[in-house]
C-alpha positions as CSV (number, residue, x, y, z in Angstrom):
1,M,1.9,146.2,58.5
2,L,4.7,145.7,60.9
3,F,4.6,143.0,63.9
4,N,6.3,145.8,66.3
5,T,3.4,148.3,66.0
6,L,0.1,148.7,68.0
7,Q,-1.9,148.5,64.5
8,F,-0.8,145.7,64.1
9,A,-1.5,144.6,68.1
10,W,-4.9,145.6,67.3
11,F,-5.3,143.7,64.2
12,F,-4.2,140.4,65.5
13,L,-6.5,140.7,68.2
14,A,-9.7,141.0,66.3
15,V,-8.2,138.7,63.8
16,F,-8.0,136.1,66.7
17,V,-11.1,136.4,68.4
18,I,-13.1,136.2,65.3
19,S,-11.1,133.4,63.6
20,W,-11.9,131.4,67.0
21,L,-15.8,132.3,66.9
22,L,-15.9,131.0,63.7
23,V,-14.7,127.6,64.4
24,G,-17.3,124.9,63.2
25,R,-17.6,126.9,59.9
26,P,-14.6,126.3,58.2
27,T,-15.0,127.8,55.4
28,L,-16.3,130.9,56.7
29,R,-13.1,130.7,58.8
30,R,-10.9,130.3,55.8
31,L,-12.3,133.1,53.6
32,F,-12.3,135.4,56.9
33,L,-8.5,134.2,56.9
34,L,-7.9,134.9,53.7
35,A,-9.4,138.2,53.7
36,A,-7.7,139.2,56.7
37,S,-4.2,138.3,55.1
38,Y,-5.2,140.4,52.1
39,Y,-5.8,143.3,54.0
40,F,-2.3,142.8,56.1
41,Y,-0.4,142.5,53.0
42,G,-2.5,145.6,51.5
43,S,-2.1,147.7,54.1
44,W,1.7,148.2,52.9
45,D,0.6,149.3,49.2
46,W,-2.3,147.3,47.8
47,R,-1.3,147.4,44.2
48,F,1.3,144.4,44.9
49,L,-1.6,142.2,46.1
50,G,-2.5,141.6,42.2
51,L,1.2,139.9,42.2
52,L,0.3,137.8,44.9
53,V,-2.9,136.6,43.3
54,L,-1.3,135.9,40.3
55,S,1.1,133.5,41.8
56,T,-1.2,131.8,43.6
57,V,-3.8,131.5,40.6
58,I,-0.6,130.0,38.6
59,D,0.1,127.6,41.2
60,F,-3.3,126.4,41.9
61,V,-4.2,126.0,38.1
62,V,-0.2,124.2,37.5
63,G,-0.9,122.1,40.4
64,Y,-4.3,120.9,39.8
65,R,-3.4,120.3,36.0
66,M,-0.8,117.9,37.1
67,S,-3.3,115.6,39.3
68,I,-5.4,115.1,35.8
69,A,-2.4,115.6,33.3
70,P,-0.8,112.5,31.6
71,K,2.7,112.2,32.7
72,H,4.8,113.5,30.0
73,K,2.8,116.8,29.7
74,R,3.6,117.5,33.5
75,R,7.0,118.9,33.0
76,G,5.6,121.7,30.7
77,L,3.4,122.7,33.6
78,L,6.2,122.4,35.9
79,L,8.3,124.8,33.8
80,L,5.4,127.2,33.3
81,S,5.3,127.4,37.3
82,V,8.9,128.0,37.6
83,V,9.4,130.4,34.8
84,S,6.4,132.6,35.6
85,N,7.2,132.9,39.1
86,L,11.1,133.3,38.5
87,G,9.8,136.0,35.9
88,I,7.8,138.0,38.4
89,L,10.6,137.9,41.0
90,G,13.4,138.8,38.4
91,F,11.9,141.7,37.2
92,F,10.6,143.5,40.1
93,K,14.2,142.3,42.1
94,Y,16.8,142.2,39.8
95,Y,16.0,143.9,36.4
96,N,17.6,147.3,37.4
97,F,20.9,145.4,38.8
98,F,21.3,143.2,35.2
99,I,21.0,146.3,33.3
100,D,23.4,148.1,35.3
101,S,25.8,144.8,35.1
102,V,25.5,144.8,31.6
103,V,25.9,148.5,30.9
104,T,29.1,148.4,32.9
105,T,30.3,145.4,31.4
106,L,29.9,147.3,27.9
107,H,31.8,150.0,29.2
108,S,34.8,148.2,30.3
109,V,35.0,147.0,26.8
110,G,34.8,150.2,24.9
111,L,31.1,149.7,23.9
112,H,28.7,152.4,25.0
113,A,24.8,151.1,25.5
114,D,21.9,153.7,26.8
115,I,19.8,150.7,28.2
116,P,17.4,152.0,30.5
117,T,16.6,151.0,33.9
118,L,13.1,151.4,35.6
119,Q,11.7,152.7,39.3
120,I,10.8,149.4,40.5
121,I,9.5,149.1,43.7
122,L,10.4,145.9,45.3
123,P,7.2,144.2,46.7
124,V,7.6,143.0,50.4
125,G,7.9,139.3,51.0
126,I,7.9,138.6,46.9
127,S,11.0,136.1,47.5
128,F,9.5,134.4,50.2
129,Y,5.9,133.3,48.8
130,T,7.3,132.8,45.4
131,F,9.8,130.1,47.2
132,Q,6.9,128.9,48.7
133,T,4.6,128.6,45.8
134,M,7.1,126.9,43.6
135,A,8.1,124.5,46.1
136,Y,4.1,123.1,46.4
137,T,4.7,122.6,42.3
138,I,8.0,120.9,42.3
139,D,6.6,118.8,45.0
140,V,3.5,117.7,43.2
141,Y,5.3,117.3,40.3
142,R,7.6,114.7,42.2
143,D,4.6,113.0,44.2
144,R,6.1,114.1,47.5
145,S,2.7,116.6,48.0
146,E,-1.1,116.0,47.7
147,V,-2.7,118.3,44.8
148,C,-5.1,121.1,46.7
149,K,-8.3,121.1,45.0
150,D,-9.5,123.6,47.3
151,P,-8.4,127.1,45.9
152,L,-9.9,128.8,48.9
153,T,-7.1,126.7,50.9
154,F,-4.5,127.2,48.4
155,A,-4.7,131.0,48.4
156,L,-4.4,130.8,52.5
157,Y,-1.5,128.9,52.0
158,V,0.2,131.1,50.3
159,S,-1.1,134.5,51.9
160,F,-1.5,133.3,55.6
161,F,-0.3,136.7,57.2
162,P,1.9,135.5,60.0
163,Q,4.9,134.1,57.8
164,L,4.1,136.1,54.7
165,V,6.2,138.5,54.2
166,A,9.4,137.0,55.8
167,G,9.0,133.2,56.6
168,P,9.4,131.1,57.4
169,I,9.2,129.4,54.0
170,E,6.5,126.2,54.6
171,R,5.9,123.2,52.4
172,A,2.8,122.4,51.5
173,Q,2.8,119.1,53.3
174,N,2.8,120.9,56.5
175,L,0.7,123.9,56.5
176,I,-2.4,122.8,54.0
177,P,-3.4,119.8,55.9
178,Q,-3.6,122.5,59.0
179,L,-5.3,125.2,56.9
180,A,-7.8,123.1,55.7
181,R,-9.7,121.9,58.8
182,D,-10.5,123.8,61.8
183,P,-8.0,123.9,65.0
184,T,-8.4,121.7,68.0
185,A,-9.7,123.1,71.0
186,F,-8.1,126.2,72.2
187,S,-5.6,125.4,74.8
188,Q,-4.5,128.2,77.6
189,S,-1.0,125.9,78.4
190,E,-0.2,126.4,74.6
191,A,-1.6,130.3,74.3
192,G,0.9,130.8,77.0
193,K,3.8,129.4,75.2
194,A,2.7,131.7,72.4
195,L,2.6,134.6,74.0
196,F,6.0,134.0,75.8
197,L,7.5,133.4,72.1
198,I,5.8,136.6,70.8
199,A,7.1,138.8,73.9
200,I,10.7,137.4,73.2
201,G,10.7,138.1,69.6
202,L,9.3,141.7,70.4
203,I,12.2,142.1,72.8
204,K,14.8,140.6,70.4
205,K,13.9,143.0,67.6
206,V,13.3,146.2,69.7
207,V,15.0,146.1,72.9
208,I,18.4,144.4,71.2
209,G,18.2,144.6,67.6
210,D,16.7,148.3,66.8
211,Y,18.5,149.7,69.6
212,L,22.0,148.2,68.3
213,A,21.2,149.5,64.9
214,I,20.3,153.0,65.4
215,N,23.0,153.6,68.2
216,L,26.0,152.0,66.9
217,V,25.7,149.1,63.4
218,D,24.1,152.1,61.3
219,R,26.7,154.7,62.4
220,V,29.7,152.6,62.2
221,F,28.6,151.2,58.3
222,T,28.0,154.7,57.2
223,S,31.4,156.1,58.1
224,P,33.8,153.3,59.6
225,S,36.5,155.9,59.3
226,S,35.2,158.1,61.8
227,Y,35.6,155.5,64.3
228,S,38.2,153.2,65.9
229,A,39.2,150.1,65.6
230,L,37.7,148.8,68.1
231,E,34.3,150.7,67.8
232,V,33.9,149.4,64.4
233,L,34.7,145.9,65.1
234,A,32.2,146.1,67.7
235,G,29.9,147.2,65.3
236,V,30.5,144.2,63.2
237,Y,29.3,142.2,66.3
238,G,26.4,144.8,66.6
239,Y,25.6,143.5,63.6
240,A,25.6,139.9,63.9
241,T,23.6,140.0,67.1
242,Q,21.1,142.9,65.3
243,I,20.4,140.5,62.2
244,Y,20.0,137.4,64.8
245,C,17.6,139.4,67.1
246,D,15.6,141.2,64.1
247,F,14.9,138.0,61.9
248,S,14.6,135.3,64.7
249,G,12.6,137.5,66.8
250,Y,10.2,138.0,63.6
251,T,10.2,134.1,63.6
252,D,9.3,134.1,67.2
253,I,6.3,136.2,66.8
254,A,5.0,134.7,63.3
255,I,5.5,131.0,65.4
256,G,3.6,132.4,68.1
257,C,0.7,134.0,66.1
258,G,0.7,130.7,64.1
259,I,0.1,128.9,67.9
260,L,-2.6,131.6,68.9
261,M,-4.6,130.5,65.9
262,G,-3.7,126.7,66.1
263,V,-1.4,126.6,63.3
264,R,2.4,125.2,63.6
265,F,5.2,126.6,61.5
266,N,8.2,124.9,61.6
267,L,11.3,125.6,63.2
268,N,13.5,128.6,61.5
269,F,16.7,129.4,63.8
270,N,18.0,127.0,66.4
271,S,20.9,129.3,68.0
272,P,23.2,129.2,64.5
273,Y,26.1,131.1,66.6
274,K,26.7,127.9,68.6
275,A,27.7,126.1,65.4
276,H,31.0,124.3,65.3
277,N,31.4,124.7,61.7
278,L,29.4,126.5,58.4
279,Q,28.1,123.7,57.6
280,E,26.2,123.3,61.2
281,F,25.5,127.2,60.9
282,W,23.2,126.5,57.7
283,H,21.3,123.8,59.8
284,R,21.0,126.4,62.5
285,W,20.5,129.7,60.5
286,H,17.4,130.6,58.1
287,I,16.6,126.7,58.2
288,S,13.3,126.9,55.8
289,L,15.2,129.0,53.5
290,S,18.4,126.5,53.8
291,T,16.6,123.4,53.5
292,W,14.6,124.8,50.3
293,L,18.1,125.3,48.7
294,R,19.5,122.2,49.4
295,D,16.0,120.1,48.1
296,Y,15.4,122.4,45.1
297,L,18.5,123.7,44.2
298,Y,21.6,121.6,45.2
299,I,20.3,118.0,45.3
300,P,18.9,118.7,41.2
301,L,22.3,120.1,40.7
302,G,23.7,116.6,41.7
303,G,24.2,117.0,45.4
304,S,27.1,115.1,46.4
305,R,27.1,112.9,43.9
306,N,29.7,111.9,40.9
307,G,32.7,113.0,42.9
308,S,34.1,116.1,45.1
309,F,34.8,118.1,41.8
310,N,30.7,118.3,41.7
311,T,29.9,118.3,45.3
312,Y,32.2,121.5,45.6
313,K,30.6,123.2,42.2
314,N,26.8,122.5,43.4
315,L,27.9,124.1,47.0
316,M,29.4,127.2,45.3
317,I,26.4,127.3,42.6
318,T,23.6,127.0,45.8
319,M,25.4,129.8,47.5
320,L,25.8,132.1,45.2
321,L,22.1,131.9,43.9
322,G,21.6,132.2,47.8
323,G,23.3,134.9,48.2
324,L,21.4,136.7,45.0
325,W,18.2,135.6,46.7
326,H,19.0,138.0,49.6
327,G,19.7,140.9,47.4
328,A,20.7,142.4,43.8
329,G,24.2,143.3,44.3
330,W,27.3,142.2,43.9
331,Q,28.2,141.7,47.5
332,F,25.6,139.6,48.2
333,M,27.2,137.2,45.8
334,F,30.6,137.6,47.5
335,W,28.6,136.6,50.6
336,G,27.3,133.8,49.1
337,F,30.9,132.7,47.7
338,L,32.3,133.3,50.9
339,H,30.0,130.6,52.2
340,G,30.1,128.3,49.4
341,G,34.1,128.3,49.6
342,L,34.0,127.4,53.3
343,L,31.5,124.9,52.6
344,G,33.2,123.1,50.0
345,V,36.5,123.2,52.0
346,T,34.5,122.0,55.2
347,R,33.2,119.0,53.2
348,A,36.8,117.8,52.0
349,W,38.2,118.1,55.5
350,Q,35.5,115.9,56.6
351,R,36.0,113.5,53.4
352,W,39.4,113.6,54.4
353,R,38.9,112.7,58.1
354,G,36.3,110.5,57.2
355,T,33.8,112.5,60.0
356,E,31.0,113.1,57.4
357,G,28.3,111.5,59.7
358,A,26.5,113.1,62.8
359,Y,28.5,115.3,65.1
360,V,29.2,113.7,68.4
361,F,29.2,116.6,71.3
362,P,32.7,116.1,73.3
363,T,32.8,115.5,76.9
364,T,36.5,115.6,77.3
365,A,37.7,118.7,78.7
366,W,40.2,118.8,75.7
367,G,37.2,118.2,73.1
368,L,35.1,120.7,74.7
369,L,38.1,123.3,74.6
370,K,38.8,122.7,70.6
371,H,34.7,122.9,70.1
372,A,34.8,126.2,71.8
373,F,37.7,127.1,69.6
374,F,35.8,125.9,66.4
375,V,32.7,128.0,67.5
376,L,34.7,131.3,68.0
377,L,36.0,130.7,64.7
378,T,32.9,129.9,63.0
379,F,31.1,132.7,64.6
380,H,34.1,135.0,63.5
381,Y,33.9,133.8,59.8
382,V,30.3,134.2,59.8
383,C,30.8,137.9,60.9
384,L,33.2,138.5,58.0
385,G,30.3,137.4,55.8
386,W,28.4,140.1,57.4
387,V,30.5,142.7,56.7
388,F,29.8,142.1,52.9
389,F,25.9,141.4,53.7
390,R,25.3,144.7,55.3
391,A,27.6,146.7,53.5
392,E,26.1,149.2,51.0
393,S,28.9,148.5,48.4
394,F,32.4,146.3,48.0
395,G,34.3,150.3,49.0
396,K,32.4,150.2,52.1
397,A,33.0,146.8,53.1
398,W,36.5,147.4,52.6
399,A,36.5,150.3,54.4
400,V,35.3,148.4,57.4
401,L,38.0,145.9,57.2
402,K,40.6,148.5,56.7
403,Q,39.5,150.7,59.9
404,I,39.6,147.2,61.7
405,S,42.9,146.8,60.9
406,T,44.2,150.2,62.4
407,L,44.0,148.3,65.9
408,T,43.1,151.7,67.6
409,T,41.0,151.5,70.4
410,Y,39.9,154.6,71.9
411,H,36.1,154.0,71.9
412,P,34.2,156.8,73.5
413,N,31.1,155.7,71.2
414,L,30.6,152.5,73.4
415,H,28.2,153.5,75.9
416,G,27.2,151.5,78.7
417,W,23.6,151.1,76.8
418,V,25.2,150.1,73.8
419,L,27.6,147.4,75.4
420,L,24.7,146.1,77.4
421,A,22.6,145.5,74.5
422,L,25.3,144.1,72.6
423,V,26.3,141.8,75.6
424,V,22.8,140.5,76.7
425,G,22.2,139.6,72.7
426,L,25.1,137.4,72.3
427,V,25.4,136.0,75.9
428,S,21.7,135.3,75.9
429,H,21.8,133.5,72.6
430,Y,24.5,131.3,74.1
431,T,22.3,130.1,76.9
432,P,21.1,126.3,76.9
433,D,18.4,125.7,75.0
434,S,16.7,123.6,78.0
435,L,16.9,127.0,80.4
436,F,14.8,128.5,77.4
437,E,12.2,126.1,77.4
438,W,12.3,126.0,81.3
439,A,11.3,129.7,81.3
440,R,8.7,129.0,78.8
441,S,6.7,126.4,80.5
442,K,6.9,127.9,83.9
443,F,5.5,131.1,82.1
444,A,3.0,129.4,80.6
445,A,1.7,127.2,84.1
446,L,1.6,131.0,85.6
447,P,-2.1,132.1,86.4
448,W,-3.3,134.6,83.2
449,Y,-3.4,137.8,85.7
450,V,0.6,137.0,86.2
451,Q,1.1,136.5,82.6
452,G,-0.7,139.5,82.1
453,L,0.9,141.6,84.4
454,L,4.5,140.7,83.5
455,L,3.4,141.0,79.5
456,F,2.4,144.3,80.6
457,V,5.8,144.9,82.0
458,V,7.4,143.8,79.1
459,A,5.2,146.2,76.7
460,F,6.3,149.1,78.8
461,V,10.0,148.1,78.3
462,L,8.7,148.1,74.5
463,R,7.6,151.5,74.8
464,E,10.6,153.0,76.7
465,A,13.1,151.6,74.4
466,A,11.7,152.1,70.9
467,S,12.5,154.4,68.6
468,A,10.2,157.1,67.8
469,D,9.1,155.3,64.1
470,A,9.0,151.6,64.2
471,V,11.7,150.2,62.6
472,P,11.0,147.2,59.8
473,F,12.2,144.1,60.1
474,I,15.8,143.6,57.9
475,Y,14.1,140.7,55.9
476,F,11.3,142.7,54.4
477,Q,14.0,144.0,52.0
478,F,14.3,140.5,50.6
C-alpha cells in the first residue's frame, strides 16, 4: 500500500480516527494498530506476513530469554538472533547473487557447475525490519535497552506501519516506550505541523521525484548514448534530486503520520547535499542507517581504535557491506567502495590537519568561498556514486560516464518543465532550515479551514502531476 495513493489516504484516515477513539484502552489500541499494520503489509502480499511474524517471535523470545539467562548463555542467544535474521535476509536478497557470482568465478578458471537459481521475490521492507529487530537484541545483550516483556508491544514495534517498509530504522529505546503507553492529548498545533510534513513529502515524491524519473532519469539511464553529454549530466543531477526527494519524502510522510498518532520518529534526513565532505554527508543522509552501521558494525569491528590502518580498513568494510545492504549487485558494492575510500581519505586528511573535532562553520568571505567549493565537490562525488547506484550494471554506468565525456551540448529533451522540476528540487534543498521551520510553524498556526484549503490545493497539484499509476518508492526495493 503506497503512501502516494488514495487507498492509503482512506486507510490512514480510518486508523487515525479509531486509534484516537481507543485512547484510554491501551491494550485494545495496540491490538488494533498491530492488526492495521499487518493489513498494511499484507495488502502487498499476505504470504510474507509469515516472515515478519517469524522475526518478531524469534527476537522477542531471544530478548526475553536474555533477561533471565546467565551471562555466559547470552552470547549464544544473540548468535541465534543474528544468524536467523541474517539467514532469512540473505536467502531472499542474496541467494541468486551469490550463486551467479560463484558460477561466474568457476567458469573463469575453467570449471563448470550447474547450480540452480531460484525465482525469489524480495519481501518489501525486509532489510529495514531485520535491522530494527537485530538492533533490539544487540542492545539488550549490551544492557543498553530494557527487555520488552509484552509481546503485543514488541510485535507493534517491529511492524508499526508508517516506518515498516522504508524506515526510519528506529531503536527500541525510542519507539517501544511510546507504543507501550497512550499518547498525550491531541494537539491541533502538532497536527498542523504533521500535515505540513505529509504535504511536503508528497510534493517531493510526486511533483519532483516521479516527474524527473519518468521524463528524464529513466530515459537517460536506459539509453545514455541516445542523449547529449549535457542531457546525461542533467539526468545524473536528476537522479540525485529524485532519490533524495523520493526517500526523504517517504520519511516526511512517515514522520507526519507518526505525529498524528502520537508517536515521534527520529530525524532521518538533514539536507545531505549541504555537506562539505563525505563524512558530513553520512551524518545527514539516511541517518538511521548510517548510525546503525556505525554502532553495530563499524565500532564492533574496532572503529578508529588500534591505529590508522585499522580505521581505514573498518571504514571500507562498513561501507562495502552498506553497499551490499542496498542491493545484491557488484555495482552497489562499488558504490560502497567509492564511499569507503573517500571516507578514509577524509579521515586521513583530518588527522593530518588536526581537525577531527566538530566542524566550525566559517564566517569570513574566504572561508565561505572554500566551504561552498567543498560542498560542490562533495555533491559531485556523491553524484558519481549515484551513477553506479542507479545503473542496472557496470556496463550501463560506464556508458553514462562515457557519454558525459563527449561534452556534447544539444538538449532537445531538457524542456521547461523538466528543468523547472530539477531547479526547484535542488534550490529548495539548499534553502536555510530556518525558512522551512518558519513555514511549518506558520501553517500550523493557521485556522483549520485555511489549512484545509491549502491542503486541497496541494491535492489538486498532486492529482495533476501524478502519473497514471502510482510510482513505488525507490527504497522499497531494498
